[in-house]
Backbone as JSON, one array per atom type, in Angstrom:
{
  "sequence": "STLSDQIRISDCVLIMGHRYSDLDSVGASVGMWGAVTRGLGKPAYVVVNREQTLARVLVDNVEQAEGENVFISTEQAESVLTDNTLLIIVDTHSPDFVESRSLYEKAKRVVVIDHHRMMVSHISDAIIFYHEPYASSASEMVGELVQYLGEEGIGRVEAEALLAGIMLDTKNFVLKTGVRTFEAAAFLRRKGADTVEVKRLFSNSIDTYKAKYQLVSCAEIFHQCAIAIAEDNFPDIRIASAQAADELLGVQGVRASFVLYPTEGEINISA",
  "N": [[7.04, -1.89, 12.89], [3.65, -2.62, 12.94], [1.44, -4.78, 10.97], [-1.17, -3.64, 11.0], [-0.66, -0.96, 11.53], [0.72, -0.27, 9.18], [-1.23, -0.63, 7.35], [-2.94, 1.37, 8.12], [-1.64, 3.87, 7.47], [-1.87, 3.95, 4.85], [-3.03, 4.89, 1.54], [-4.56, 3.29, 0.09], [-5.28, -0.26, -0.32], [-3.89, -2.94, -1.93], [-4.42, -6.3, -2.79], [-2.95, -9.27, -3.45], [-2.67, -12.52, -4.99], [-1.2, -15.65, -6.21], [-0.33, -16.52, -9.64], [-2.74, -18.29, -11.64], [-4.65, -18.43, -9.53], [-6.0, -20.03, -6.7], [-8.3, -21.55, -4.46], [-7.09, -21.01, -1.98], [-5.48, -18.91, -2.32], [-7.22, -16.93, -3.3], [-9.23, -17.08, -1.32], [-7.63, -16.24, 1.09], [-7.08, -13.69, 0.29], [-9.62, -12.47, 0.02], [-10.42, -12.67, 2.61], [-8.52, -10.94, 3.9], [-9.2, -8.63, 2.53], [-11.75, -8.05, 3.7], [-11.03, -7.54, 6.37], [-9.46, -5.32, 6.14], [-11.19, -3.46, 4.72], [-13.68, -3.34, 6.23], [-12.96, -3.65, 8.77], [-10.75, -2.05, 9.38], [-11.4, 0.11, 7.89], [-10.3, 1.05, 5.35], [-9.94, 1.68, 1.88], [-9.92, -1.24, -0.38], [-8.65, -3.63, -2.65], [-8.95, -6.66, -4.4], [-6.64, -8.26, -6.5], [-7.08, -10.02, -9.32], [-6.81, -12.31, -11.95], [-9.18, -12.94, -14.19], [-9.52, -14.62, -16.14], [-7.76, -16.66, -15.74], [-8.05, -17.77, -13.19], [-8.44, -20.43, -10.71], [-10.5, -20.37, -9.13], [-13.09, -19.62, -9.67], [-15.81, -19.89, -8.96], [-15.79, -19.04, -6.31], [-14.99, -16.34, -6.65], [-17.21, -15.43, -8.03], [-19.25, -15.84, -6.19], [-18.39, -14.11, -4.11], [-18.57, -11.7, -5.35], [-21.34, -11.49, -5.96], [-22.39, -11.32, -3.4], [-21.09, -9.08, -2.24], [-21.08, -7.09, -4.07], [-19.72, -5.11, -6.84], [-17.2, -4.16, -6.17], [-14.98, -5.34, -5.26], [-13.02, -7.18, -6.62], [-10.42, -6.51, -8.87], [-8.74, -6.0, -12.15], [-5.37, -6.61, -13.22], [-4.46, -4.46, -14.65], [-6.2, -2.42, -13.88], [-5.43, -2.21, -11.26], [-2.96, -1.27, -11.37], [-3.47, 1.17, -12.27], [-4.7, 2.43, -10.01], [-2.55, 2.55, -8.21], [-0.4, 4.14, -5.98], [2.46, 5.91, -4.59], [1.9, 5.59, -1.95], [0.42, 3.39, -1.65], [-0.39, 0.22, -0.28], [0.77, -3.02, -1.02], [-0.34, -6.11, -0.51], [0.83, -9.31, -0.65], [-0.32, -12.54, -0.88], [-0.01, -16.08, -0.17], [2.09, -16.71, -1.72], [5.66, -16.23, -2.1], [7.32, -15.63, -3.99], [8.7, -13.64, -6.59], [8.37, -14.48, -9.09], [6.06, -15.89, -9.25], [3.86, -14.33, -8.59], [0.55, -12.78, -9.21], [0.77, -10.6, -10.81], [3.61, -9.54, -12.03], [4.6, -7.0, -12.85], [3.04, -5.16, -11.4], [3.88, -5.85, -8.79], [6.6, -4.95, -9.0], [6.2, -2.28, -9.45], [5.19, -1.4, -7.07], [5.68, 0.47, -4.09], [5.47, -0.17, -1.5], [5.48, -3.19, 0.18], [3.9, -6.06, 1.51], [4.31, -9.46, 2.66], [2.48, -12.42, 2.88], [2.85, -15.77, 3.62], [2.97, -19.35, 3.42], [4.43, -21.31, 2.15], [7.46, -23.43, 1.72], [10.59, -21.88, 2.11], [11.81, -20.18, -0.81], [14.7, -19.77, -3.08], [14.65, -17.65, -4.74], [13.24, -15.22, -3.47], [10.88, -12.72, -2.4], [12.57, -9.86, -1.58], [12.32, -7.27, -0.62], [10.3, -6.67, 1.1], [8.34, -4.77, 3.47], [7.06, -6.02, 5.56], [7.54, -9.39, 6.26], [5.79, -12.04, 6.48], [6.02, -15.1, 7.4], [5.25, -18.45, 7.52], [5.97, -21.49, 7.66], [4.91, -23.69, 8.98], [2.28, -23.37, 9.0], [-0.95, -24.38, 7.57], [-2.02, -23.34, 5.54], [-2.33, -20.24, 3.52], [-4.73, -19.07, 3.97], [-5.31, -19.96, 6.66], [-3.33, -18.55, 8.09], [-4.11, -15.83, 7.44], [-6.66, -16.14, 8.67], [-6.02, -16.15, 11.35], [-4.67, -13.68, 11.58], [-6.74, -11.64, 10.97], [-8.11, -11.58, 13.3], [-6.77, -9.97, 14.95], [-6.5, -7.69, 13.39], [-9.1, -6.68, 12.44], [-11.69, -7.98, 13.34], [-14.34, -7.59, 13.02], [-14.63, -7.17, 10.39], [-15.0, -9.56, 9.2], [-17.29, -11.31, 7.77], [-19.95, -13.79, 6.95], [-19.49, -14.44, 4.36], [-16.7, -13.91, 3.85], [-15.71, -15.46, 5.92], [-16.39, -18.03, 4.9], [-14.82, -18.08, 2.47], [-12.11, -18.12, 3.49], [-12.33, -20.52, 5.02], [-12.61, -22.26, 2.94], [-10.14, -22.06, 1.66], [-8.5, -23.1, 3.57], [-9.38, -25.84, 3.78], [-8.93, -26.61, 1.21], [-6.13, -26.59, 1.0], [-5.39, -28.36, 3.07], [-6.34, -30.69, 2.22], [-9.11, -31.23, 3.08], [-8.78, -31.15, 5.91], [-6.7, -33.06, 6.43], [-3.9, -33.16, 5.7], [-1.02, -31.49, 6.83], [-2.27, -30.32, 9.05], [-2.47, -28.57, 11.94], [-2.85, -27.81, 15.43], [-3.53, -25.09, 15.48], [-4.71, -24.77, 12.97], [-7.22, -26.09, 13.32], [-8.23, -24.33, 15.26], [-8.32, -21.79, 13.88], [-10.32, -22.57, 12.01], [-12.43, -22.96, 13.72], [-12.83, -20.46, 14.7], [-13.67, -19.21, 12.24], [-16.02, -20.7, 11.69], [-17.55, -19.83, 13.8], [-17.95, -17.24, 12.93], [-19.82, -17.56, 11.08], [-19.36, -19.3, 8.95], [-20.55, -21.66, 6.65], [-20.4, -24.95, 6.33], [-21.41, -26.59, 4.38], [-21.97, -24.73, 2.41], [-19.41, -24.15, 1.83], [-18.3, -26.54, 0.86], [-19.71, -26.56, -1.61], [-18.16, -24.83, -3.13], [-16.2, -26.41, -4.04], [-17.35, -27.91, -6.08], [-17.76, -29.46, -9.21], [-18.22, -29.06, -12.81], [-20.02, -31.39, -14.75], [-18.52, -32.27, -16.91], [-15.92, -31.64, -16.16], [-15.69, -33.32, -13.95], [-15.9, -35.76, -15.11], [-13.59, -35.74, -16.72], [-11.59, -35.71, -14.74], [-11.84, -38.13, -13.51], [-11.26, -39.71, -15.88], [-8.61, -39.36, -16.11], [-7.75, -40.32, -13.78], [-8.28, -43.07, -14.07], [-6.68, -43.82, -16.15], [-4.29, -43.79, -14.99], [-0.88, -44.91, -14.2], [1.27, -46.86, -11.96], [4.41, -46.39, -10.73], [7.29, -47.26, -9.06], [6.09, -46.36, -6.6], [4.96, -43.98, -7.32], [2.3, -42.52, -8.76], [1.24, -41.85, -12.08], [-0.2, -39.98, -14.45], [-1.52, -39.02, -17.72], [-2.68, -36.42, -19.68], [-4.11, -36.44, -22.7], [-5.11, -34.39, -24.53], [-5.81, -30.9, -24.72], [-8.43, -29.17, -22.88], [-11.25, -27.32, -21.68], [-10.86, -26.19, -18.29], [-8.74, -27.89, -17.74], [-6.68, -27.7, -16.04], [-7.75, -27.59, -13.53], [-9.07, -30.15, -13.4], [-6.81, -31.69, -13.61], [-5.34, -31.07, -11.38], [-7.11, -32.0, -9.35], [-7.33, -34.6, -9.99], [-4.59, -35.37, -9.46], [-4.69, -35.06, -6.71], [-6.64, -37.06, -6.01], [-5.37, -39.42, -6.65], [-3.46, -39.63, -4.76], [-4.72, -40.95, -2.75], [-4.62, -43.58, -3.36], [-3.68, -46.84, -2.49], [-0.31, -47.48, -1.49], [0.65, -45.44, -3.0], [2.81, -42.7, -2.95], [3.51, -40.32, -4.14], [2.12, -38.2, -6.71], [1.76, -37.48, -10.15], [0.43, -35.52, -12.73], [0.37, -35.03, -16.06], [-0.13, -32.53, -18.38], [-1.15, -30.76, -21.46], [-0.92, -27.36, -22.37], [-1.4, -24.65, -24.43], [0.91, -25.39, -26.24], [2.88, -26.05, -24.32], [4.03, -28.32, -21.73], [2.56, -29.18, -18.87], [2.9, -29.81, -15.26], [0.95, -31.24, -12.72], [1.47, -31.9, -9.47]],
  "CA": [[5.75, -1.55, 12.69], [2.86, -3.79, 12.67], [0.54, -4.78, 9.8], [-2.36, -2.7, 11.05], [-0.07, 0.32, 11.31], [1.13, -0.05, 7.72], [-2.54, -0.41, 6.49], [-3.59, 2.78, 8.48], [-0.88, 4.9, 6.84], [-1.84, 3.76, 3.24], [-4.28, 5.43, 0.96], [-5.26, 2.2, -0.44], [-4.55, -1.48, -0.04], [-4.13, -3.99, -2.95], [-4.27, -7.59, -2.2], [-2.55, -10.12, -4.71], [-2.16, -13.86, -4.8], [-0.33, -16.08, -7.18], [-0.93, -16.78, -10.84], [-3.63, -19.36, -11.47], [-5.2, -18.34, -8.26], [-6.91, -21.18, -6.24], [-9.28, -21.22, -3.24], [-6.42, -20.5, -0.82], [-5.0, -17.59, -2.79], [-8.28, -15.99, -3.38], [-9.76, -17.02, 0.1], [-6.85, -15.45, 1.95], [-7.15, -12.26, -0.25], [-10.94, -11.9, 0.46], [-10.52, -12.41, 4.22], [-7.84, -9.66, 4.11], [-10.1, -7.48, 2.0], [-12.82, -7.84, 4.68], [-10.42, -6.93, 7.53], [-9.01, -3.98, 5.77], [-12.17, -2.45, 4.39], [-14.66, -3.0, 7.23], [-12.32, -3.64, 10.08], [-9.9, -0.96, 9.51], [-11.88, 1.37, 7.31], [-9.44, 1.53, 4.39], [-10.32, 1.06, 0.66], [-9.03, -2.27, -0.64], [-9.22, -4.42, -3.84], [-8.31, -8.0, -4.66], [-6.26, -8.18, -7.85], [-7.22, -11.28, -9.86], [-6.96, -12.41, -13.43], [-10.46, -13.82, -14.03], [-9.34, -15.64, -17.15], [-6.88, -17.81, -15.24], [-8.26, -18.12, -11.8], [-9.13, -21.7, -10.62], [-11.45, -20.26, -8.06], [-14.08, -18.76, -10.31], [-17.1, -20.02, -8.24], [-15.62, -18.31, -5.17], [-14.95, -14.95, -7.19], [-18.56, -15.01, -8.39], [-20.02, -15.78, -4.98], [-18.16, -12.98, -3.36], [-19.11, -10.61, -6.12], [-22.77, -11.46, -5.78], [-22.65, -10.88, -2.01], [-20.41, -7.8, -1.81], [-21.04, -6.03, -5.07], [-18.62, -5.12, -7.86], [-16.02, -3.38, -5.82], [-13.91, -6.26, -4.52], [-11.98, -7.71, -7.55], [-9.99, -5.73, -10.0], [-7.83, -6.66, -12.98], [-3.98, -6.05, -12.85], [-4.44, -3.14, -15.38], [-7.0, -1.51, -13.08], [-4.61, -2.16, -10.1], [-1.81, -0.33, -11.84], [-4.02, 2.68, -12.41], [-4.9, 3.09, -8.77], [-1.33, 2.4, -7.55], [0.37, 5.38, -5.77], [3.72, 5.59, -3.74], [1.5, 5.27, -0.65], [-0.48, 2.15, -1.72], [0.28, -0.98, 0.3], [0.45, -4.16, -1.73], [-0.25, -7.29, 0.3], [0.87, -10.52, -1.41], [-0.57, -13.69, -0.17], [0.05, -17.33, -0.68], [3.41, -16.9, -2.5], [6.61, -15.23, -1.68], [8.2, -15.61, -5.17], [8.31, -12.65, -7.58], [8.01, -15.23, -10.45], [4.73, -16.48, -9.24], [2.78, -13.37, -8.27], [-0.4, -12.61, -10.11], [1.28, -9.53, -11.72], [4.99, -9.15, -11.79], [4.84, -5.61, -13.04], [2.37, -4.45, -10.31], [4.86, -5.96, -7.69], [7.7, -4.18, -9.27], [5.9, -0.81, -9.3], [4.67, -1.1, -5.68], [6.68, 0.98, -3.28], [5.42, -0.8, -0.23], [4.94, -4.61, -0.12], [3.88, -7.01, 2.71], [4.21, -10.88, 2.2], [1.94, -13.46, 3.92], [2.69, -16.96, 3.0], [3.16, -20.61, 4.17], [5.29, -22.27, 1.5], [8.86, -23.5, 2.08], [11.32, -20.67, 1.58], [12.56, -20.48, -2.07], [15.83, -19.11, -3.26], [14.21, -16.48, -5.36], [12.01, -14.76, -2.7], [10.7, -11.18, -2.41], [13.46, -9.4, -0.58], [12.2, -5.83, -0.26], [9.14, -6.46, 1.81], [8.36, -4.2, 4.82], [6.71, -7.11, 6.49], [7.6, -10.7, 5.49], [5.25, -12.89, 7.38], [6.3, -16.41, 6.61], [4.92, -19.5, 8.48], [5.98, -22.7, 6.86], [4.19, -24.69, 9.65], [0.84, -23.18, 8.66], [-1.42, -25.29, 6.67], [-2.4, -22.39, 4.25], [-2.39, -18.66, 3.63], [-6.06, -18.75, 4.54], [-5.17, -20.2, 8.14], [-2.59, -17.44, 8.61], [-5.09, -14.69, 7.53], [-7.76, -16.3, 9.66], [-5.3, -15.71, 12.62], [-4.37, -12.22, 11.54], [-7.9, -10.89, 11.08], [-8.6, -11.6, 14.71], [-6.03, -8.84, 15.53], [-6.66, -6.55, 12.53], [-10.34, -6.2, 12.49], [-12.58, -9.17, 13.33], [-15.71, -7.29, 12.52], [-14.61, -7.23, 8.93], [-15.23, -10.95, 8.66], [-18.66, -11.86, 7.86], [-20.14, -15.05, 6.58], [-18.75, -14.75, 2.95], [-15.25, -13.93, 4.09], [-15.34, -16.69, 6.61], [-16.52, -19.17, 3.97], [-13.66, -18.06, 1.53], [-11.04, -18.47, 4.27], [-12.4, -21.83, 5.24], [-12.44, -22.96, 1.59], [-8.78, -21.98, 1.45], [-7.97, -24.05, 4.59], [-9.92, -27.07, 3.24], [-8.16, -27.0, -0.08], [-4.65, -26.88, 1.2], [-5.25, -29.45, 3.97], [-7.15, -31.78, 1.73], [-10.18, -31.46, 4.13], [-8.18, -31.36, 7.29], [-5.88, -34.27, 6.5], [-2.6, -32.87, 5.57], [-0.34, -30.3, 7.45], [-3.24, -29.74, 9.95], [-1.99, -28.35, 13.28], [-3.8, -27.24, 16.42], [-3.85, -23.65, 15.06], [-5.56, -24.91, 11.82], [-8.64, -26.11, 13.9], [-8.45, -23.0, 15.98], [-8.81, -21.0, 12.79], [-11.5, -23.04, 11.48], [-13.4, -22.73, 14.84], [-13.2, -18.92, 14.5], [-14.52, -18.92, 11.03], [-17.33, -21.24, 11.95], [-18.2, -18.78, 14.8], [-18.23, -16.13, 12.15], [-20.93, -17.9, 10.27], [-19.18, -20.09, 7.69], [-21.39, -22.8, 6.55], [-19.53, -26.0, 5.69], [-22.16, -27.05, 3.15], [-21.69, -23.82, 1.21], [-17.95, -24.23, 1.49], [-18.11, -27.77, 0.02], [-20.21, -26.18, -2.93], [-17.03, -24.12, -3.9], [-15.29, -27.31, -4.64], [-18.12, -28.59, -6.96], [-17.3, -29.32, -10.63], [-19.23, -29.33, -13.99], [-20.06, -32.87, -15.14], [-17.32, -32.4, -17.85], [-14.63, -31.62, -15.42], [-15.8, -34.52, -13.13], [-15.53, -36.93, -16.03], [-12.09, -35.67, -17.16], [-10.81, -36.11, -13.67], [-11.84, -39.68, -13.42], [-10.67, -40.36, -16.89], [-7.17, -39.1, -15.7], [-7.41, -41.28, -12.7], [-8.5, -44.39, -14.5], [-5.56, -44.22, -17.06], [-2.88, -43.6, -14.44], [-0.03, -46.06, -13.92], [1.9, -46.65, -10.85], [5.78, -46.7, -11.03], [8.02, -46.94, -7.95], [5.28, -45.64, -5.56], [4.46, -42.87, -8.01], [1.07, -42.47, -9.75], [1.48, -41.06, -13.14], [-1.32, -39.82, -15.51], [-1.16, -38.1, -18.82], [-3.87, -35.87, -20.33], [-3.78, -36.39, -24.18], [-5.25, -33.11, -25.25], [-6.17, -29.7, -23.86], [-9.89, -29.01, -22.71], [-11.57, -26.3, -20.68], [-10.62, -26.55, -17.02], [-7.86, -28.95, -17.6], [-5.98, -27.4, -14.83], [-8.62, -28.01, -12.24], [-9.12, -31.54, -13.5], [-5.56, -32.41, -13.43], [-5.02, -30.88, -9.94], [-7.92, -32.87, -8.5], [-6.83, -36.04, -10.26], [-3.43, -35.61, -8.67], [-5.22, -35.24, -5.34], [-7.34, -38.28, -5.96], [-4.38, -40.43, -6.89], [-2.79, -39.77, -3.48], [-5.53, -41.87, -2.09], [-4.51, -45.02, -3.82], [-2.73, -47.61, -1.63], [1.04, -47.63, -1.92], [1.13, -44.26, -3.75], [3.59, -41.73, -2.12], [3.53, -39.11, -4.99], [1.34, -38.35, -7.91], [2.08, -36.5, -11.16], [-0.51, -35.52, -13.78], [1.0, -34.13, -17.04], [-1.26, -32.07, -19.32], [-0.71, -29.8, -22.36], [-1.6, -26.13, -22.57], [-0.63, -23.69, -25.41], [2.35, -25.74, -26.59], [3.79, -26.38, -23.15], [3.57, -29.44, -20.97], [2.43, -28.75, -17.35], [2.79, -30.9, -14.35], [0.33, -31.02, -11.41], [2.08, -32.96, -8.75]],
  "C": [[4.83, -2.63, 12.41], [2.07, -3.69, 11.32], [-0.58, -3.7, 9.84], [-1.88, -1.2, 10.94], [0.25, 0.6, 9.79], [-0.2, 0.02, 6.91], [-3.06, 0.99, 6.86], [-2.96, 3.83, 7.82], [-1.0, 4.82, 5.32], [-3.07, 4.44, 2.9], [-5.11, 4.48, 0.41], [-4.49, 0.89, -0.3], [-4.97, -2.47, -1.25], [-3.76, -5.27, -2.48], [-4.0, -8.56, -3.43], [-2.15, -11.4, -4.36], [-1.24, -14.28, -5.84], [-1.02, -16.33, -8.43], [-1.69, -18.05, -10.74], [-4.12, -19.48, -10.16], [-6.06, -19.47, -7.81], [-7.67, -20.66, -5.02], [-8.4, -20.6, -2.07], [-6.0, -19.07, -1.09], [-6.13, -16.63, -2.63], [-9.04, -15.87, -1.96], [-9.09, -16.12, 1.04], [-7.05, -13.83, 1.65], [-8.45, -11.73, 0.31], [-10.98, -11.79, 1.95], [-9.68, -11.16, 4.48], [-8.59, -8.49, 3.58], [-10.99, -7.1, 3.09], [-12.23, -7.14, 5.87], [-10.0, -5.57, 7.35], [-10.17, -2.95, 5.48], [-13.13, -2.09, 5.61], [-13.99, -2.93, 8.51], [-11.42, -2.49, 10.42], [-10.32, 0.36, 8.75], [-11.13, 1.98, 6.09], [-9.96, 0.91, 3.04], [-9.35, -0.02, 0.26], [-9.5, -2.91, -1.83], [-8.3, -5.56, -3.9], [-7.91, -8.08, -6.21], [-6.37, -9.61, -8.27], [-7.39, -11.28, -11.4], [-8.08, -13.38, -13.62], [-10.31, -14.84, -15.2], [-8.61, -16.94, -16.7], [-7.16, -18.24, -13.82], [-8.98, -19.53, -11.74], [-10.27, -21.67, -9.55], [-12.64, -19.4, -8.51], [-15.4, -18.73, -9.58], [-17.02, -19.0, -7.04], [-15.69, -16.78, -5.55], [-16.37, -14.58, -7.39], [-19.43, -14.88, -7.14], [-19.72, -14.52, -4.15], [-18.63, -11.75, -3.99], [-20.61, -10.46, -5.91], [-23.09, -10.85, -4.34], [-22.19, -9.58, -1.68], [-20.48, -6.78, -2.92], [-19.74, -6.11, -5.93], [-17.32, -4.6, -7.33], [-14.96, -4.12, -5.11], [-12.73, -6.61, -5.46], [-11.72, -6.62, -8.62], [-8.9, -6.39, -10.78], [-6.36, -6.03, -12.75], [-3.85, -4.75, -13.53], [-5.24, -2.08, -14.36], [-6.07, -1.2, -11.72], [-3.54, -1.16, -10.32], [-2.25, 1.13, -11.96], [-4.31, 3.27, -11.07], [-3.64, 3.23, -7.94], [-0.67, 3.86, -7.29], [1.58, 4.99, -5.04], [3.13, 5.23, -2.29], [0.38, 4.1, -0.67], [0.31, 1.04, -1.07], [-0.2, -2.24, -0.5], [0.72, -5.37, -0.74], [-0.21, -8.51, -0.66], [0.71, -11.78, -0.65], [-0.34, -14.99, -0.81], [1.24, -17.68, -1.72], [4.43, -15.92, -2.02], [7.74, -15.18, -2.81], [7.77, -14.49, -6.13], [7.9, -13.15, -8.96], [6.57, -15.74, -10.46], [3.53, -15.63, -8.97], [1.84, -13.16, -9.46], [0.14, -11.67, -11.17], [2.67, -9.21, -11.29], [5.25, -7.64, -11.77], [4.18, -4.74, -11.93], [3.25, -4.58, -9.03], [6.0, -4.98, -7.82], [7.46, -2.6, -9.17], [5.54, -0.3, -7.92], [5.84, -0.56, -4.88], [6.69, 0.34, -1.87], [4.76, -2.19, -0.29], [5.04, -5.35, 1.2], [3.68, -8.46, 2.04], [3.65, -11.77, 3.16], [1.96, -14.81, 3.27], [3.3, -18.18, 3.89], [4.19, -21.55, 3.41], [6.69, -22.21, 1.89], [9.66, -22.37, 1.32], [12.05, -21.03, 0.33], [13.73, -19.53, -2.14], [15.47, -17.72, -3.73], [13.01, -15.88, -4.68], [11.98, -13.29, -2.66], [11.59, -10.76, -1.29], [13.25, -8.06, -0.06], [10.84, -5.66, 0.53], [9.24, -5.7, 3.19], [8.1, -5.02, 6.04], [6.72, -8.38, 5.82], [7.06, -11.65, 6.59], [5.27, -14.3, 6.88], [6.16, -17.51, 7.82], [4.87, -20.82, 7.96], [5.3, -23.91, 7.59], [2.64, -24.47, 9.51], [0.43, -23.96, 7.64], [-1.66, -24.57, 5.28], [-2.24, -20.89, 4.51], [-3.64, -18.29, 4.48], [-5.96, -18.95, 6.12], [-4.42, -18.94, 8.71], [-3.43, -16.13, 8.62], [-6.24, -14.73, 8.46], [-7.25, -15.95, 11.02], [-5.18, -14.21, 12.7], [-5.57, -11.34, 11.74], [-8.5, -10.66, 12.55], [-7.93, -10.27, 15.45], [-6.31, -7.54, 14.78], [-8.0, -5.87, 12.72], [-11.35, -7.3, 12.27], [-13.87, -8.94, 12.74], [-15.84, -7.12, 11.08], [-14.97, -8.55, 8.25], [-16.67, -11.33, 8.89], [-18.81, -13.35, 7.34], [-19.4, -15.47, 5.2], [-17.33, -14.74, 3.16], [-14.88, -15.08, 4.89], [-15.33, -17.96, 5.71], [-15.19, -19.3, 3.06], [-12.52, -18.52, 2.33], [-11.07, -20.05, 4.65], [-12.23, -22.74, 4.04], [-10.86, -23.1, 1.38], [-7.99, -23.07, 2.29], [-8.22, -25.52, 4.08], [-9.23, -27.56, 2.11], [-6.78, -27.44, 0.23], [-4.42, -28.04, 2.21], [-5.88, -30.69, 3.45], [-8.31, -32.23, 2.7], [-9.76, -31.96, 5.52], [-7.41, -32.64, 7.49], [-4.46, -33.93, 6.62], [-2.15, -31.49, 6.27], [-1.38, -29.56, 8.42], [-2.71, -29.69, 11.35], [-3.11, -27.92, 14.16], [-4.36, -25.85, 15.9], [-4.88, -23.73, 13.83], [-7.04, -25.04, 12.27], [-9.13, -24.93, 14.68], [-9.05, -21.93, 14.9], [-10.07, -21.2, 12.32], [-12.65, -22.83, 12.46], [-13.93, -21.31, 14.73], [-14.1, -18.69, 13.4], [-15.87, -19.47, 11.15], [-18.13, -20.36, 12.92], [-18.69, -17.56, 13.92], [-19.22, -16.38, 11.05], [-20.63, -18.74, 9.08], [-19.92, -21.4, 7.76], [-20.61, -23.87, 5.69], [-20.2, -26.57, 4.5], [-21.95, -26.09, 1.99], [-20.23, -23.9, 0.84], [-17.73, -25.41, 0.5], [-18.67, -27.48, -1.44], [-19.23, -25.53, -3.74], [-16.24, -25.06, -4.59], [-16.03, -28.21, -5.8], [-17.55, -28.44, -8.35], [-18.54, -29.53, -11.56], [-19.08, -30.94, -14.24], [-18.87, -33.1, -16.0], [-15.99, -32.52, -17.11], [-14.55, -32.9, -14.56], [-15.33, -35.82, -13.96], [-14.12, -36.95, -16.44], [-11.21, -36.02, -15.98], [-10.78, -37.65, -13.56], [-11.25, -40.38, -14.64], [-9.16, -40.34, -16.65], [-6.86, -40.22, -14.73], [-7.4, -42.71, -13.2], [-7.35, -44.7, -15.53], [-4.22, -44.07, -16.32], [-2.2, -44.86, -14.24], [0.85, -45.8, -12.67], [3.49, -47.1, -11.03], [6.54, -46.27, -9.76], [7.28, -45.99, -6.99], [4.84, -44.22, -6.05], [3.28, -43.08, -9.05], [1.4, -41.43, -10.83], [0.34, -41.1, -14.2], [-1.08, -38.79, -16.56], [-2.46, -37.7, -19.49], [-3.48, -35.75, -21.88], [-4.01, -35.1, -24.82], [-5.86, -32.08, -24.24], [-7.73, -29.69, -23.86], [-9.99, -27.89, -21.69], [-11.44, -26.86, -19.26], [-9.69, -27.73, -16.79], [-6.93, -28.92, -16.4], [-6.58, -27.88, -13.49], [-8.74, -29.59, -12.27], [-7.89, -32.28, -13.15], [-5.04, -32.33, -11.9], [-5.85, -31.96, -8.98], [-7.58, -34.34, -8.79], [-5.51, -36.35, -9.39], [-3.64, -35.84, -7.17], [-5.65, -36.67, -5.08], [-6.36, -39.46, -5.95], [-3.49, -40.63, -5.43], [-3.39, -40.72, -2.47], [-5.34, -43.38, -2.3], [-3.38, -45.69, -2.88], [-1.33, -47.85, -2.33], [1.5, -46.5, -2.8], [1.66, -43.15, -2.85], [3.64, -40.3, -2.82], [2.69, -39.3, -6.21], [1.78, -37.14, -8.86], [1.03, -36.69, -12.3], [0.09, -34.56, -14.9], [-0.06, -33.73, -18.03], [-0.63, -30.97, -20.16], [-1.49, -28.45, -22.21], [-0.77, -25.29, -23.46], [0.89, -24.14, -25.7], [3.33, -26.05, -25.64], [3.29, -27.73, -22.58], [3.68, -28.95, -19.42], [2.41, -30.04, -16.5], [2.06, -30.56, -13.09], [0.75, -32.17, -10.61], [1.7, -32.77, -7.29]]
}
């Protein structure tokens, strides 16, 4: 049975990415939301934890354009879940990384769309497991899928969300970029995606910008690895650390980068 068949026989579709959702996770979810609601005429919601998303600007943009009925919390999602709800998980295939483990465990029908290399602990009970490790991003995969599901569901807002996801995961079309990546991007451009608007989704506050460059400037290089350590926790530390790790890959002779930062008594690594 195809994905469109599974959507058609559902009473409602919930779309969920990974914890600490980023532009690819949210972008792929928003693209799928457009295809399901406007392309196939089914009610759908994107499940997101607003306190922990790294794509707040995108969430706010989509809400301004589409109204309040796109994003719901995990608690709200559990209250609308029935045996005939389809849960589409994007940008992860691990039950440990999904936005809400309990929502996944309660859902009777699950579809997975992901591009990460297969992990040992993967979701094994999916009715459709769409896994494409050669794709650059979940947004690229959704960009292809929506052309078959309901292309008319993709307007400028959804196209920009998907293009942002592709640009994030390819580091602006540099890494893991195949022919299909550019074909998906061309489709999104035809759908009205404005590259200037997409670039704005990546913009930082001045504090995050400074924090990123502070991390970069204190990095040391050891055996072709750039290593930086954030001494203390601050707002948007996850974003600054991830961006610093990206930035350090651009240094000559660096093959891998690691930024260590504290949050709530734990040490995290953005690599």
